C-alpha positions as CSV (number, residue, x, y, z in Angstrom):
1,M,0.0,0.0,0.0
2,K,1.7,3.1,-1.2
3,V,0.5,6.4,0.4
4,S,1.4,10.0,-0.6
5,I,0.5,13.1,1.3
6,S,0.3,16.8,0.2
7,Q,-1.5,20.0,1.1
8,P,-4.6,20.8,-1.1
9,T,-3.2,23.7,-3.2
10,L,-5.1,25.8,-5.8
11,F,-4.9,24.3,-9.3
12,P,-1.8,22.3,-8.6
13,W,1.0,21.7,-11.1
14,I,1.4,18.5,-13.2
15,G,3.8,16.9,-10.8
16,Y,1.1,16.9,-8.1
17,F,-1.1,14.7,-10.3
18,D,1.8,12.5,-11.2
19,M,2.4,11.8,-7.5
20,I,-1.3,10.9,-7.1
21,Q,-1.0,8.6,-10.1
22,Q,1.9,6.7,-8.5
23,S,0.0,6.2,-5.2
24,D,-2.7,3.8,-4.0
25,V,-4.0,6.4,-1.6
26,F,-3.4,10.1,-1.7
27,V,-4.0,12.2,1.4
28,F,-4.9,15.9,1.4
29,L,-3.0,17.3,4.3
30,D,-5.6,19.9,5.3
31,N,-5.1,19.7,9.0
32,V,-2.0,21.9,9.1
33,N,-1.6,25.7,9.3
34,F,-2.8,27.8,6.3
35,K,-0.3,30.3,4.9
36,K,-1.3,33.4,3.0
37,R,0.3,34.3,-0.3
38,T,1.2,30.7,-1.0
39,W,0.1,27.9,-3.3
40,H,-2.8,27.3,-0.9
41,M,-4.6,30.2,-2.5
42,R,-2.9,31.1,-5.8
43,N,-1.2,29.7,-8.9
44,R,0.1,30.7,-12.3
45,L,-1.1,30.4,-15.9
46,K,0.4,31.7,-19.2
47,T,-0.7,34.9,-20.9
48,A,-2.1,34.9,-24.4
49,S,1.0,36.7,-25.9
50,K,3.0,34.6,-28.4
51,T,5.8,37.0,-28.9
52,N,6.3,38.0,-25.3
53,P,5.1,35.1,-23.1
54,S,4.6,35.9,-19.4
55,E,2.7,34.5,-16.5
56,I,-0.5,35.6,-14.8
57,W,-1.6,34.7,-11.3
58,V,-5.0,33.4,-10.4
59,R,-6.0,33.8,-6.7
60,I,-8.8,33.1,-4.3
61,P,-9.2,35.8,-1.7
62,T,-9.6,34.6,1.9
63,K,-10.9,36.1,5.0
64,S,-8.5,37.1,7.8
65,T,-7.0,34.2,9.6
66,S,-4.8,33.7,12.7
67,R,-1.4,32.1,12.5
68,N,-2.9,28.8,13.8
69,T,-5.8,28.5,11.4
70,L,-5.9,25.1,9.7
71,I,-6.3,24.9,6.0
72,T,-9.6,23.1,6.4
73,D,-11.0,26.0,8.4
74,V,-10.1,28.9,6.1
75,F,-13.1,30.8,4.6
76,I,-13.2,32.5,1.2
77,D,-13.8,36.2,1.0
78,N,-16.9,36.0,-1.3
79,Q,-17.3,39.8,-1.1
80,Q,-14.9,39.7,-4.0
81,D,-16.0,38.4,-7.3
82,W,-13.1,36.0,-7.7
83,K,-15.0,33.4,-9.7
84,Q,-15.8,35.8,-12.5
85,N,-12.2,37.1,-12.3
86,H,-10.9,33.6,-12.9
87,I,-13.3,33.0,-15.8
88,D,-12.2,36.2,-17.4
89,I,-8.6,35.2,-17.1
90,F,-9.3,31.8,-18.6
91,Q,-11.2,33.1,-21.5
92,S,-8.9,36.0,-22.3
93,N,-5.8,33.8,-22.3
94,Y,-7.2,30.5,-23.6
95,G,-10.2,31.4,-25.6
96,K,-13.1,29.0,-25.6
97,M,-11.2,26.1,-23.8
98,Y,-12.7,26.8,-20.4
99,K,-16.2,25.9,-21.7
100,K,-15.0,22.6,-23.0
101,F,-14.5,21.3,-19.4
102,D,-17.9,20.6,-18.0
103,F,-16.5,19.8,-14.5
104,L,-14.8,23.2,-14.4
105,V,-17.9,25.1,-15.5
106,K,-19.9,23.3,-12.8
107,L,-17.4,24.1,-10.1
108,Y,-17.7,27.8,-10.9
109,Q,-21.5,27.6,-10.9
110,Q,-21.5,26.4,-7.3
111,D,-21.1,28.5,-4.1
112,W,-18.0,27.9,-2.0
113,D,-17.4,28.9,1.6
114,K,-14.0,27.2,2.3
115,I,-10.9,27.3,0.1
116,A,-10.0,23.7,1.0
117,D,-13.4,22.5,-0.2
118,F,-12.9,24.2,-3.6
119,N,-9.3,23.1,-4.0
120,I,-10.1,19.5,-3.2
121,A,-13.2,19.5,-5.4
122,F,-11.1,20.7,-8.3
123,I,-8.4,18.2,-7.8
124,T,-10.9,15.4,-7.4
125,E,-12.7,16.3,-10.6
126,C,-9.4,16.8,-12.4
127,C,-8.4,13.3,-11.4
128,R,-11.5,11.9,-12.9
129,F,-10.9,13.8,-16.2
130,L,-7.3,12.5,-16.2
131,E,-8.6,9.0,-15.5
132,L,-6.6,8.6,-12.2
133,S,-8.2,6.0,-10.0
134,T,-6.2,6.7,-6.8
135,T,-8.3,6.8,-3.5
136,L,-8.4,10.4,-2.2
137,V,-8.9,11.1,1.5
138,R,-8.7,14.2,3.8
139,A,-6.3,14.1,6.8
140,S,-8.8,16.0,8.8
141,E,-11.2,13.0,8.6
142,L,-8.7,10.4,9.7
143,E,-8.5,11.3,13.5
144,V,-4.7,11.6,13.4
145,E,-2.4,13.7,15.5
146,G,1.2,15.0,15.8
147,K,3.3,17.5,13.8
148,K,5.5,17.2,10.7
149,S,7.0,13.7,10.6
150,R,4.9,12.4,13.5
151,L,1.7,13.5,11.8
152,V,2.8,11.9,8.5
153,L,3.7,8.7,10.3
154,D,0.3,8.6,12.1
155,I,-1.4,9.0,8.7
156,C,0.6,6.2,7.2
157,K,-0.2,3.9,10.1
158,K,-3.9,4.8,10.0
159,L,-3.9,3.7,6.3
160,N,-1.8,0.6,6.8
161,A,0.9,2.0,4.5
162,T,3.9,-0.2,3.5
163,E,5.4,2.6,1.5
164,F,5.3,6.4,1.8
165,L,5.9,8.5,-1.3
166,A,7.0,11.9,0.1
167,N,6.8,15.3,-1.5
168,S,10.4,16.3,-2.3
169,G,9.8,19.6,-0.5
170,S,9.4,17.7,2.8
171,R,12.9,16.1,2.6
172,D,14.4,18.6,5.0
173,Y,12.5,17.5,8.0
174,L,11.7,13.9,7.0
175,E,15.4,12.9,6.6
176,N,15.9,13.6,10.3
177,D,13.2,11.2,11.2
178,K,13.8,8.3,8.8
179,E,14.2,5.8,11.7
180,I,10.6,6.2,12.9
181,F,9.3,5.0,9.6
182,E,11.8,2.2,9.5
183,K,10.7,1.0,12.9
184,E,7.1,0.7,11.5
185,N,8.4,-1.1,8.4
186,I,7.3,1.7,6.1
187,K,9.6,2.3,3.1
188,M,10.1,6.0,2.4
189,S,10.9,7.5,-1.0
190,Y,10.8,10.9,-2.5
191,H,8.7,12.0,-5.5
192,E,10.8,13.6,-8.2
193,Y,9.3,14.7,-11.5
194,V,10.8,16.2,-14.7
195,H,8.4,17.9,-17.1
196,Q,7.5,16.6,-20.5
197,P,7.0,19.7,-22.8
198,Y,3.5,19.9,-24.2
199,N,1.8,22.0,-26.8
200,Q,2.0,25.2,-24.8
201,K,1.3,28.5,-26.6
202,G,4.2,30.8,-27.2
203,D,7.8,30.3,-28.3
204,S,9.2,29.2,-25.0
205,F,8.0,26.5,-22.7
206,V,7.4,27.5,-19.0
207,E,7.5,24.7,-16.5
208,H,5.6,24.3,-13.2
209,L,2.5,26.2,-14.2
210,S,-0.9,25.1,-13.0
211,V,-2.3,21.9,-14.5
212,L,-4.9,24.2,-16.0
213,D,-2.4,25.3,-18.6
214,L,-1.9,21.7,-19.6
215,L,-5.7,21.1,-19.8
216,F,-6.4,24.2,-21.8
217,S,-3.4,23.5,-24.1
218,E,-3.9,19.8,-24.7
219,F,-7.6,19.0,-23.7
220,E,-8.1,15.2,-24.2
221,N,-4.4,14.7,-24.8
222,S,-3.6,16.0,-21.3
223,K,-3.8,12.4,-20.0
224,Q,-0.7,11.3,-21.7
225,F,1.4,13.9,-19.9
226,I,0.7,12.7,-16.4
227,G,3.6,10.4,-15.8
228,G,6.7,12.3,-16.7
229,V,10.3,11.5,-16.4
230,H,11.3,10.5,-12.9
231,R,14.8,11.0,-11.6
């Protein structure tokens, strides 16, 4: 049983879905502290210009939070018309592609109170479109505890994991606690992903954009780009 764990970010990059594909169970780490001005609430797309390609940010505004507010408890600031702003960005930079994705259109027709709910709904529907069959669960629903490595270990034990596929960004703290996973007979490896270039508009290819850039650029062909080159 291979388990991977990552925070529910807004419109994640392709590597996020590659990690999901490589796992039996993927856990949304929504029971850790939310951070403003991070991937929790924003991501990048490519502008329409072909001669001077640049990036544009899409964001979901959130209400004021304390330092200890968990991701799962963060409310969206719906006083701002963020949904129409997103749609305008999609259509001005990718033309009619937005309307080809029924799941995306339906997401923007719904009302959303919490950012984690929107992010997880998008990721879940995107997995369906990409034909990824991995089981998706929320850490906040698993009755787990601890911080950093201890929290990750508790999640793995709760799910009877034999292997933990870790996000490369967590290497700094996990490497110091490798022995606690070894004691539980849980093999730990790190997810590494190298982009495959796809039919992105413009003369230069920009890596690590939101998966939306792939979807709007390749539509049905997007599925073949999940599963890149692994180091």
